[in-house]
N, C-alpha and C positions, 0 to 999 in steps of 0.2 A: 538610830535605823530598827533596832528593838520593839522600841515602843511605838514607831508607826505603824511596824507588823503585827503586834501583840494589839493593838485595837479593830484588826479586821475579825478578829475576835466574837467581839464584839455585838449583840443585835443592832446597833444605833450606828454604827460603821456606816457613810451614806457612797453611792455610787462616786464623789467626790474623791472624796478618801480613798476608796481603793483604787482610781486610775493616778492620784499623786502617787503612790505606796507601788506601784508597779512601773510607771516612770524613772523613780529612786530606783527601782532594783533592776535595770538595763531591757536588750530587746528582745532575749530569748530565756521563759519562763518556764519550769519544769514543775509539772504538777502530777501528783499519786492521789490515787484516791478508790473507794471501791467500786467495782462494778455492780450492786448490789444499791439502792435506795436506800436503807436503813431503814431504823425504827420509825420516824420522826421528815413530816414534810421541809423539815426548815432545813435538812440537811440536801435536799435537793435545790430550795431556793437558793443556799449558799453558792450550791457549785455554778450555778445556772448564773448568780451575782458576779462570781470567780469569772468564768470564763466572758463575760460581757465587757467588763472591766479590760482584764487581757485585748478583745479584740477592740474594745475603744481606744485603747493606750496605744493603738498599732502595734501593740508587739508580739511574738510569736508564741505560741503555746506548743513548749514539747513534753510529747504525752508516750505512756505505751501501745497507742492502737484503740484502746478498747472503744466500742460504739456503745456498749450498754453500762446502765445504773450510772452511779456520780461521773464516773470517767467520761462517757457519753455525752453526759451534763454539759460538763466543761466545756468540752470540744465542740458542739454544737451550739454552744453559745458565743463561743470565742470567732467561727466560723459568722454566726449569723451579723455579730458587730464590727465585720470585717476583720477581723482576724488571719 
């Protein structure tokens, strides 16, 4: 399982790999990240990719309720993808 999760840190990870890993991990997924976007646009892209994968996999996002920054991007993308 670690190898599957570790691949998510690579820029080469595909959407299908994200979905496959999320399905292995279960139904409710907790995400903790910043209330800002950080210094690189890649952080926001990654947050949206995580949220999209969670939603497309039909899983539930568990988070602290932030609506801004990276946390908001994950939440918005999850909802937009049907999560």
